[in-house]
C-alpha positions in Angstrom: 6.7 -8.7 -12.5 4.6 -5.5 -13.0 4.5 -2.9 -10.1 1.3 -2.0 -8.8 0.4 1.6 -8.0 3.3 2.9 -9.9 1.2 5.5 -11.5 -1.9 5.6 -14.0 -1.8 9.2 -15.3 -4.3 10.6 -12.7 -4.6 14.2 -12.6 -4.7 15.0 -9.2 -6.3 18.5 -9.8 -4.7 20.4 -6.6 -6.0 23.6 -7.8 -9.6 22.4 -7.9 -9.3 21.3 -4.1 -10.1 24.9 -2.8 -14.0 24.5 -4.3 -16.6 22.1 -4.8 -17.9 22.8 -8.1 -16.5 19.3 -9.2 -18.9 17.7 -7.0 -22.1 17.5 -9.1 -20.9 15.8 -11.8 -18.2 13.6 -10.0 -18.1 9.6 -10.4 -17.7 8.1 -6.9 -15.7 5.2 -5.8 -17.3 3.5 -2.6 -14.8 2.2 0.0 -15.9 0.0 2.7 -13.6 -0.5 5.8 -10.8 -0.2 3.6 -12.0 -2.4 0.8 -12.6 -1.3 -2.7 -15.7 -2.1 -4.8 -15.0 -3.9 -8.0 -16.8 -5.5 -10.9 -14.9 -8.0 -12.7 -11.5 -6.4 -13.1 -12.6 -2.9 -12.8 -13.3 -0.1 -10.0 -17.1 0.6 -9.6 -17.8 4.3 -10.3 -21.3 5.3 -9.0 -23.1 8.4 -9.8 -23.2 11.1 -6.9 -26.9 10.1 -6.0 -26.6 6.4 -6.0 -28.5 4.8 -3.0 -25.4 2.8 -2.0 -23.8 6.4 -1.1 -26.8 7.6 1.0 -25.1 6.9 4.4 -21.6 7.8 3.1 -19.0 10.1 4.4 -17.7 13.5 2.7 -16.5 13.1 -0.9 -12.9 13.0 -1.2 -11.7 14.3 -4.8 -9.1 12.0 -6.2 -8.4 13.7 -9.3 -9.5 14.0 -12.8 -9.5 11.2 -15.4 -9.5 13.5 -18.4 -12.5 15.9 -18.0 -14.2 13.4 -15.6 -13.8 14.2 -11.6 -13.5 11.1 -9.7 -14.0 11.0 -5.8 -14.2 8.5 -3.0 -16.6 8.2 -0.2 -16.5 6.0 2.6 -19.5 4.0 3.3 -18.4 1.9 6.2 -21.6 2.9 8.3 -23.3 0.1 6.0 -23.6 -3.1 7.8 -23.6 -6.3 5.5 -25.6 -9.2 6.6 -22.7 -11.3 8.1 -19.4 -9.4 8.7 -16.1 -11.2 8.4 -14.0 -12.5 11.2 -10.9 -10.2 11.7 -8.0 -11.7 9.8 -4.3 -11.0 11.3 -2.8 -10.2 7.7 -5.2 -10.4 5.0 -9.2 -10.6 4.8 -10.1 -12.8 2.0 -13.9 -12.3 2.5 -16.2 -10.4 0.2 -18.8 -8.3 0.8 -21.9 -7.6 -1.6 -24.0 -4.4 -1.4 -27.7 -5.1 -2.2 -27.7 -1.4 -4.1 -24.6 -2.3 -6.2 -25.5 -5.3 -8.6 -22.9 -7.6 -10.0 -20.2 -5.9 -7.7 -18.3 -6.7 -4.5 -16.1 -5.1 -2.0 -12.5 -6.9 -1.9 -9.2 -6.4 0.0 -7.1 -4.3 -2.4 -4.0 -6.5 -2.0 -5.8 -9.3 -3.6 -6.6 -7.5 -6.8 -4.1 -4.8 -7.3 -2.0 -6.5 -9.8 -5.1 -7.1 -12.1 -6.4 -3.4 -11.9 -5.5 -1.1 -14.8 -2.5 1.4 -13.7 -5.4 4.3 -13.3 -7.8 2.1 -11.5 -4.9 1.1 -9.2 -3.8 4.7 -8.6 -7.4 5.6 -8.1 -7.7 2.6 -5.5 -4.6 3.2 -3.6 -5.3 6.9 -3.3 -8.9 6.4 -2.2 -7.9 3.8 0.6 -5.0 6.1 2.0 -7.3 9.0 2.1 -10.3 7.5 3.5 -8.2 5.7 6.0 -6.6 8.9 7.1 -9.9 10.8 7.7 -11.1 7.6 10.0 -8.1 7.6 11.9 -7.6 11.5 12.4 -10.9 12.7 13.4 -9.6 14.7 16.3 -7.1 17.5 16.5 -3.7 16.2 17.5 -3.0 19.9 19.1 -6.0 20.1 21.2 -8.1 16.8 21.0 -11.2 18.6 19.6 -13.1 17.0 16.6 -11.6 18.3 13.3 -13.3 19.0 9.8 -12.4 18.3 6.4 -11.3 20.8 4.0 -9.7 21.1 0.6 -12.0 18.3 -1.1 -10.6 16.1 1.7 -6.9 16.8 1.4 -6.9 18.7 4.8 -8.5 18.6 8.0 -8.7 21.8 10.2 -9.7 22.2 13.9 -12.5 24.8 14.2 -11.2 25.2 18.0 -7.5 25.9 17.4 -7.2 26.4 14.0 -4.6 23.6 13.5 -4.4 22.2 9.9 -3.7 18.7 9.2 -2.6 16.9 6.2 -2.7 13.4 5.0 0.2 11.2 6.4 2.6 9.2 4.6 5.1 7.3 6.4 8.7 6.3 4.5 9.5 2.7 4.5 12.6 1.1 3.3 12.4 -2.2 1.9 15.7 -3.6 0.5 17.0 -6.5 -1.7 20.3 -7.4 0.2 22.7 -9.5 -1.8 26.1 -11.3 -1.4 27.8 -12.5 -4.5 25.0 -14.9 -5.9 22.8 -15.1 -2.9 19.9 -13.0 -1.9 18.6 -12.4 1.8 14.7 -13.2 2.2 12.9 -13.2 5.2 9.1 -13.8 6.7 7.2 -12.2 9.5 4.7 -13.9 11.8 1.4 -14.3 10.7 2.0 -14.1 6.9 0.6 -16.7 4.5 2.2 -20.0 5.0 5.6 -20.1 3.0 5.7 -16.7 1.9 9.0 -14.8 2.0 9.9 -11.4 0.9 12.4 -8.5 1.3 13.3 -7.3 4.5 11.6 -3.9 5.5 11.0 -1.2 8.1 10.0 2.4 9.0 12.7 5.1 8.7 13.3 6.6 12.0 13.1 10.5 12.7 16.7 12.0 11.9 17.6 9.2 10.0 18.7 8.8 6.3 17.5 6.3 3.8 21.0 4.4 3.7 21.4 4.3 7.5 17.8 3.0 7.9 18.7 -0.1 5.5 21.8 -0.8 7.5 20.2 -0.6 10.7 17.3 -2.6 9.8 19.2 -5.5 8.3 21.3 -5.4 11.1 18.6 -5.3 13.7 16.7 -8.2 12.2 19.2 -10.6 11.0 22.6 -9.4 12.4 23.8 -9.0 8.8 26.1 -5.9 8.2 25.3 -4.0 5.3 27.8 -1.9 3.1 26.8 0.1 -0.2 23.2 1.1 -0.7 21.4 2.5 -3.9 18.1 3.4 -4.6 15.9 1.1 -7.2 12.5 2.3 -7.2 9.4 3.1 -4.9 5.7 2.1 -4.4 2.8 3.9 -2.6 1.4 1.1 -0.3 -2.0 2.4 1.2 -2.0 -0.1 4.1 -2.5 2.2 5.7 -0.2 4.9 4.4 3.4 4.0 3.5 5.7 5.1 0.6 7.9 1.9 0.1 11.4 3.1 -1.0 13.1 0.1 -3.0 16.8 0.0 -2.0 19.6 -2.5 -3.1 22.2 -3.2 -0.4 25.5 -5.4 -0.5 26.0 -7.5 2.6 29.2 -7.5 4.3 28.7 -10.5 6.4 27.0 -13.9 6.2 26.0 -15.2 9.4 22.5 -14.6 10.1 21.4 -13.9 14.0 17.6 -13.7 14.0 15.5 -11.3 16.0 12.6 -13.5 16.8 10.4 -10.3 17.8 10.8 -9.0 14.1 11.2 -12.2 12.0 9.9 -15.7 11.9 12.8 -16.8 9.6 15.5 -15.4 7.4 17.8 -17.3 4.8 20.0 -16.9 2.1 18.8 -18.5 -1.3 20.5 -18.7 -4.4 19.6 -17.0 -7.7 18.3 -20.4 -8.9 16.5 -21.1 -6.0 14.9 -17.7 -6.0 13.9 -18.1 -9.6 12.0 -21.4 -8.7 10.1 -19.2 -5.7 9.1 -16.7 -8.3 8.0 -19.0 -10.7 5.9 -20.9 -8.0 7.8 -24.3 -8.6 9.5 -24.4 -5.2 8.2 -27.3 -3.2 7.9 -25.0 0.1 8.4 -21.4 -0.5 6.2 -18.9 -2.0 7.0 -15.4 -3.4 5.5 -12.1 -2.3 2.2 -10.9 -3.5 1.9 -10.1 -7.2 2.3 -6.3 -7.9 4.2 -5.7 -4.6 7.6 -3.9 -4.6 9.4 -6.9 -2.8 8.3 -9.0 -5.9 9.5 -6.4 -8.3 13.0 -6.4 -6.7 13.4 -10.2 -6.3 12.3 -10.9 -10.0 14.7 -8.0 -11.5 17.6 -9.4 -9.4 16.6 -13.1 -10.7 16.7 -11.8 -14.5 20.0 -9.2 -13.9 22.0 -10.0 -10.7 24.0 -7.0 -11.4 20.8 -4.9 -11.3 22.1 -2.9 -14.2 20.2 0.3 -14.8 19.2 0.9 -11.4 
């Protein structure tokens, strides 16, 4: 299973953020309420003066694809004819803008595994940055409105001068094993039958290893000993960095915290293989492209997780 958002070679061009000379020729990715615009399996790139961008927010420089500047603009001010009802976990509805023929706005989680590596990196960056601007319009120091600077990579408060930067929240997500079994769980509100690795935010003053042990113990009562790093994945829902870890369990009995998980269970490597191959009668794998799916699929192929 491939890992989405794992890098597509985007030149983030931090040295160009202090100016605006890139704007006149930049192609623009429109974002609507966190959804990206695709045509087929490619991100839509619009010319700067495209009519769909008329009510868009400030452009945010994502980077350069070769010599081509690529930006994002939030066009959430546009109201489609019928708005979707709020979904708890995943919004499967699609919106069609009358000015963008042949394209549709979709939930990124539903298409992330089908995008090219570059498009996936652009989409993740666009979603994370536009989401940050929407949720950080006011200064955290004095409460006054802040203004975008540095081509969208900073906000500055004109009242008190405080500078604010895009937020990334570190999260541990762990494959916990004990011999030939792996620990999987599911949260309330997830799609029916879907199970995944356990995960949780790292707390202030906490190491990555300590966060793994605490989260697993809190959610399932399982004690974890040795912990090692496997890989990472940006997760712009809304702004996390998933730190993929492998932990060795030192106990077996699950004591579930119902406030955190709906269910947790041990599965054998053979049962997990059926889950990942979509041949299990009741259990479903994590979403394609997710780090959870990558960790579980890797363990199915190689229980020793050699090379990690």
